[in-house]
C-alpha positions as CSV (number, residue, x, y, z in Angstrom):
1,X,32.1,127.2,203.9
2,X,33.0,124.2,206.3
3,X,31.6,120.8,205.1
4,X,31.9,118.5,207.5
5,X,30.9,114.3,208.1
6,X,30.1,112.7,210.5
7,X,30.7,108.9,210.2
8,X,30.0,106.8,213.6
9,X,28.1,103.9,214.2
10,X,24.1,103.8,213.5
11,X,21.7,103.8,216.0
12,X,22.1,107.5,217.4
13,X,18.5,109.2,217.6
14,X,17.7,112.5,216.2
15,X,18.0,114.3,219.3
16,X,21.6,113.3,219.5
17,X,22.6,114.5,216.0
18,X,21.1,117.4,216.7
19,X,23.5,118.1,220.0
20,X,26.4,117.3,218.0
21,X,25.5,118.9,215.1
22,X,24.9,122.4,217.1
23,X,28.8,122.0,219.0
24,X,30.3,121.8,215.9
25,X,28.4,124.3,214.3
26,X,29.3,126.0,217.7
27,X,33.1,125.5,217.0
28,X,33.5,126.0,213.4
29,X,31.6,129.3,213.5
30,X,33.7,131.1,216.3
31,X,36.9,130.0,215.2
32,X,36.8,130.4,211.8
33,X,34.3,133.6,212.0
34,X,31.8,132.6,209.9
35,X,28.2,132.7,210.3
36,X,27.0,129.4,211.5
37,X,24.6,128.8,208.4
38,X,27.7,128.2,206.7
39,X,28.6,125.1,208.1
40,X,26.8,122.3,206.4
41,X,27.4,118.8,208.2
42,X,26.4,115.3,207.3
43,X,26.3,112.3,209.2
44,X,26.9,108.6,207.8
45,X,25.4,105.8,210.1
46,X,27.1,103.0,209.3
47,X,26.3,99.7,210.6
48,X,28.9,98.0,213.4
49,X,29.2,94.6,210.8
50,X,30.7,97.4,208.5
51,X,33.8,98.5,210.3
52,X,36.7,96.7,211.2
53,X,39.0,98.3,214.3
54,X,42.2,96.4,214.6
55,X,41.5,93.6,212.2
56,X,38.1,93.2,214.1
57,X,35.0,93.1,212.6
58,X,32.6,95.5,215.5
59,X,29.4,93.8,215.2
60,X,27.7,91.0,213.4
61,X,26.4,90.7,210.0
62,X,22.8,91.9,209.5
């Protein structure tokens, strides 16, 4: 059973998360030859201020 963690900037809607979850689940179930109910996905919404890319903080502090 795969466990998938998706870390991204906060602010995505529940509908967007559901769409991503469906897509990731479909791919893993098809390629991994497993039932979709064995794919677990965890979303981690992180404030931009907690991310640095290329040494630059991506958002203002809260």
